[in-house]
N, C-alpha and C positions, 0 to 999 in steps of 0.2 A: 385334214392336213396335219394337225398336231399329232394325231395317232400315227400317221405314216412317218412323220419326222422323228418321233420317239423311237420307233422300230429301226429307222434308218441310222440313227445315231448309235444304236447298239451294234449294228452290223458293219460299222466302219472298220477297215483293215488296220493292222498295226503299222501305221506310217507316222513318222516323227512329225511331219508337217500337219497331218490330219489330227494327231493327238494334241498338238499344241493349239490348233484352232478349236478343237472340241472342248478343251479345258475351260471350266467355268461357264459353260453354256446351259441356260435354263430353257426347257422345252417351250414354255409359254412366251419366252422372249425371242424365239427364233423367228426371223422374218425372211422375206423373199431374197434379200441381198445376201444374207448369211448362207442361205441354201445354195445360191449361185456360187458363192465363194467356195463352199465345200465341193460342189460339183466340178469347179475349175481345178481344184487341187487333185481330184480323182482323175480327171482327164489329162492332167499334165504328167501323171506318173506313168511309167512305161508298162507296169504290170496291170494296172486297172484301166488303161485307156485302149486296150486291144479290142478290135471289132471282128465280127464274123463276115462271111461273104454277103450277108443280107444288109450290112451296115449297122448292125446292132452291137452294143457293147457286150462282151463276154462276161465281164465282172458283174456279179449280182448287186453290189453296193452302188456301182455306177448306174445300173439300170434303175434302181430305186430312186436315186436323186434326180435322174432324168425324168422319171414319172412325177416326182413332186413338183419339179419346175413346170411340167406340162399342165398340171392342175392349177398352178399359179397363173399360167398364161391364159387358161380358159376363162372366158368372161372377164378378163382384166382384173382378176382377184389381187394380183400383185400391186396394181395401182391403188385399189381400194384400201389394201392393208397399209401401203406407204402413206396415203392421205390420213388414215386414222392415227398412225404412229406420229406423223409430223404434227398434226393438230394437238395430240395429247402432250407431246414433248414441249411444244411451243407455248401452249396455253396453261399447262398444269405442272409438269415435272420440273422444267428449268426454273420457272418463277418461284415454285415452292422451295427449291434448294437455295435460290438466291435470297428469298425472304428469310429463310432460316439463318443463313449466314449473316444477313444484315441485323437480325435480332441478336445474334451472338456478339456482333461488333458493337451494337448499342449497349448491350449489357456490360461488355468490357469497358466501355467509356464511362458508364454509370458507376461501375465498381472502382474504376480508377479515380473518379471524383470522390467517392465515399472514402477510399483509402487515403487520399490526401487530407480529407476532413478529419478522419480518425488519427492520422499522424499529427496533424496540427493540435487536435484536442489532447492526445496523449502527451505531446511535448509541453503543452500548457500545464496539464496536471502534474507532470513530472517536474517542471520548473518551479511550480508553486510549492510542491512537496519539498524539493531541495532547498528552496528559499526559506521555508518555515523551519526546516531542520538546521539550516545555517544560522538562522536568527536565534534558535534555541540553543545552538552550540552542540548539536548532536549529529551523528553520522546517518541515522535513520535505519539501522538494522533492527535491533530489539528496542522498540520505542520506550516501553515502560522501564526497562533496566537503565537505558541511557538517560531518561529524564530524572529518575531517582538519583543516579550518580551525578548528574549535572546540578541537582539541587544541593548537593553537598558543598558547593562553592559559596553558599549564602553567608556563612560566618566570615569568610575572607572578604566578601563584598561589604559586610557591615563594618569590618575593621577599616576598610578604605573610607567609608563614610565618616567614621569617628575621627580618623586622621584629618580628613578635609574639614570637619567641624571644629577641630582644635587648632586649625591654622591661624597664623598671626592676623591675617586680614579679617577673618570671621570674628575672632575674639575682640579685635579693636572695634569692629562695627557694633558688636553687642555692648561694649563699654560706652561707645559714643551714644548709642540709643538710650541706655540707662541714664547717662548724664543729661541728655536732652530732656527726658521725661521728668527727671528730678528738678531741672531748671524751670520747666514750664509749669509743672503742677505744684512746685514749691513744697514737695513732700519728700521725705527721706525713704525712697523706695530702693530696695536691693534688686540686683539682677535676678536673684532667685524668685522674687515675687513677680517680676515682669516676664522673664523667660525661664520658667522652671525647668522644662525638659532640656532646652539647649544649654542652660547654665550648668545643669547636672553633668552633661557630657564634658563640658569644658573643665569642670572642677575635678572630675574623676580621673584616675591614672589610666593610661592606655591599657586595655585588657589584653590578655593573651588569646591565642587562637582557640585553645581548649575552653576558656571561659565563654567566648563568643559562640562556640558550638552548643553549650548548655543554654544560652540565651536564644539562639536562632531556632533551635529545635524544641522550644518550650511548648509550642502549639503543634507539635508534630502529629500528623495524621497518617503516617506510614505504619501499616500493620505488619505483623509477622509474615503474612502471605506476600506482601510487597517486597519485603527483604529477601524472601526466598527466590523471587524473580531475579534479584541481583546476582545471587550465587547459584542459580539453577544450572548454569553451564559448567559448573565445577563438579566433576564426577567424584563420588566418594572413593577413598582409597581402599584397596583390598585389605580385608582383615580389620576394618574400622569398627567392628562390633566390640562391645565391652566384654572383657574377660571377667566373669564372675568367680573364677576359680572352681575348684572341685566341691560341689555342694552335695555331700553324702546325706541323703535323707532316708528316712525309714521306709518300710514296705507298706505299712497300713495307712494310718492317718498321716504319718509324717511325709508320705509320698506326695500329698497334696499341699506341701509347704508348711506342715505343722512344725511348731518349735518344740524341741526337746527340753522340758523343764526339769528333767531329772526325776528320780523316784520320790514320791511324796513321803513325808515322815509319818511315823506311826500315829502321831497325835492328830493328823489331819484326816478327817473323815469326810468323804463326799465333796472334796475340794474346799472344805472350810479352812479359814485362815487361823493359824495358831497364834493367839494373842498373848501367850504366856500364862503364868499363874495369876488369874484375876479372881479375887474373892467376890462372889456374888453377894449383894446386899439384899437381904430379905427384910420384909416390913417389920417395923418395931425398933430398928437400930438407929444410930446417929448417921443419917444419910450424908450429911455434910462432911463428917469426919471420914466416913468410908470412901467417899468419892474424891477425897483430897489427893492430889498427885504429889509425889515426892520428887521435887526438882533438884534435890541435892543441896549443897551449900549455896547460899545466896551469893551471887556473883556481884562484884562491884562494877556497876555500869558506868561509873564516872570516868573510868580510864578508857572507855571505848570511844574511838574517834571515827567519824565517817569520812572515808577517803572519796575523792572525786571519781565518778565512773567515767573512765576515759571514753568508752564508746558512746554513752549517753551524752556526755558533755560535748564531744566532738560533733554528734548529730545535731544537738541543739544549736551549737555555734554555727554549724553549716547552714541550718535553716535560717538563722538570723543574719547570716553573712550577706552583705550587699555586694553583688557581683557587678563590676563595671560594665556598662553598656546595656543595662536592663531596660533602657528606653525602647530598645528594639524588640522587647520580649513579646508584647501583644499588639494587636492592631490598634487599640485605643491609644496606647502610649506612642506608637509610631505616628498616629494622626496628630497628637499634641505636639510632638517634635516638629512635624511639618508645619503646623500653625505658627510655632515660634520662628522658624526659619523664614516663612513667608512674611511675618510681621517685620522682621529685621530687613528683609529684602525690600519691602514696600517703603520703609523709612529711608533706606539708602537711595532708592530711586527718587523719592520726594525731595531729599536734600540736593541731589544732583540737579533736578529740575529747578529748584529755587536758586542754586548758584548760577545756572545758565540763563536764568530769566533776566531781562534787561531792567525790570522793575525792582530787583532785589537790592535792598539797602541794609548794610551791616549796622546794627544798632549797638551803640556803645553803652554797656551796662556794667556797673561795678560788680554786681552779683553774678554776672555771667561767668561760668567756669572757663578756665583757660583751655580745656580740651576742645571746646566748641570753636574757639578762635583759631586753633591749629588745623582744623579740617580744610582740605583742599579738594578741588575737583578731581585731580588725578588720583589722589588717595581713595576717594569715594568710588571712582571707577574700578580700581583694583579690588576694593571690597565687594563691589557688585559682581565682578567677574568670579571671584571665589565663591560667593554665595550661590550664584547661578550654576556653577559646576557642581556644588553640593546638591542643589535641587534637581539637577539633571540625573545625578546618580540615584537619588531617592525615587524620582518619578519615572525613571526609565522603564520601558516595557519588560526588559530582561529582569530587573529587580522584582517587579510585581509578579511576573511569571514564576520566578524562583520561590517567592513567598507563598504563592497560591499552590505550587506543586507540593510544598511540605505541609501546608495547613488545610488543604481541601482535597479530599479524595475524589469528590465529584468533579472538580475542575480538572484533576489529573486524568480521570477516565474520559471526560469529554474531549480533552485535548488529544489524547491518544486515539480515540475513535475518529476524530476529525482528520488526523493525519493518515490513519489507516484507510479511511474512505477515499482520500485523494490518491493514495497509492493503489488501492484496489481499482479505482476508476481508470487509472493509467494502465493497469494490467488488463482490464476488460477491453479497453480500446486497442491495446496491442494484440489481443486475441482476435478482435474484429478485423484488424489489419491482416493477420495471418489467414483468416477465413476469406477475405476479399482476394488475397493473392492466390489462394487455392482455387477459388471459383474462376478467377481469370485464367489460370492455367487450364482448367477443365474446358472453358469456352474456347481457348486457343486450340486445344486438342480437338474439339468438335469441328472447328473451322478447318483444321488441317485434314481431318477425315472427310469433310464434305467437299473440299476443293478438288481432289482427284475424281470424285463421282460427278461433279458438275462438268469438269473438263472432258471426261469420257462421254457423258451424255451429249454435250455440245458437239463433240467430234462425230459421234454416231449420227446425230441429227443432220449435221452438215454433209456427211458422206451419203446419208439417205436422200437428202435433197438433191445432191448432184446425180445420184443414181436414178432417181425418179425423173429428173429432167432429161437424162440420156434415154431412158426407156420411152418417155412420151415423145421425144424428138424422133426416135426411130419409128415409133408407131404412127405418128402424124406426118412424118416426112417434112418437118419444118422445125426450126429452133424454138424450144419452149424453155422459158425461165419462170421459176416460182418466186414471186415477190410478195411483199406484205410485211406483217409483223414478224415473220420468221427471220428476216434479215436483221431487223433491229434487235431481236432477242439474242440471236447468235452473236451479233457484234458487241452488245453489252456484256454478254457472258465471257 
């Protein structure tokens, strides 16, 4: 049957309806109902439906398709073929396509879930990165460059701390503390002995910004390569090379950069130096007299005065010069300053607690200084507030980070790597989001391609079911209905 169908398909006449029905037909997929459809198209055409006086069709193509249908009717081959196709479609073809579409749908849901997780993770990494950059006071473009530029604000921050330490409340609290210690210990102790670092800041004049830069960057760990990163985005100007002028050198040795020493004098042989007329002293003479150098007339050295060397004196004076704010120069000196401030802060808090206590009794003592009698709770609270503001400036994470950025290259590199890792994690998650979206689009495209195939298969199966029921009804002379899983599969599809 398949061989005859293949030959019959090639012999179909040039008819528009036949060519449209023939388009896309595979020989192995041709069944009884398709053959009957082609035969009906041939018999409905005026040219191919003519018969001779014996009742046979004159057209050869019509005869071939009639013969094919006769072979189908013989031994009910058409019913066997229909049963095989219906069973195959219902049990295998339709469920396979449906299962494939369900898998694509489940994968889409899983990708949608992963995409939401990636978006949430990328948002968290990005928010942390932006929060860290905002905390450091940078934008987050070129991290190393911005961090080095941000650390240049350290001298200004030190100036603010010095101004806070020289405030009236802090100075009054220090004087009150020194007075109280002298009263209790009965020793003449100076503020310099009790609070050396803090008293030094109070005594010294307010330094300039330039002086604080020399103090703040005394432990500078920024190398030349780090500074190149700051100016790396500045392109060199055209013609920025050094003009050495016209260097006319000789052709031989002088082409290699040799210096022209002029022509040697006649007295110089083989590069020897001409020392003038020096009488050689041979053995036997007065060697001391011969070797004596004539220095000319003796000069009076009493009139010689040694003037000050401006450069050397300035350099020595600069080395011995005490720069205000040197307390912030090293980590050790900063720690001592912090200890002094904490000592005063603890004293003020203790005095406030004593004044607020119900058991506090003011002792009248002739030796008690008048400064201790003038202290009030409101004044101590104002001193405590000023000291705590100073402590917050010194102990703030921003201050510690700025100090570490200038003093520790390892800390700077570790901070940059931490920020870059968060930024790279956010970028990786964003690329994963794009991959999920691309895969979802591919799965959606697969579903769109499978949907027409499933619809066509269900439609062919349903028409084959109805045709088979009609053939069996005509054959058995009673109504025949095909029931079972086929109806459920077709209804679900």
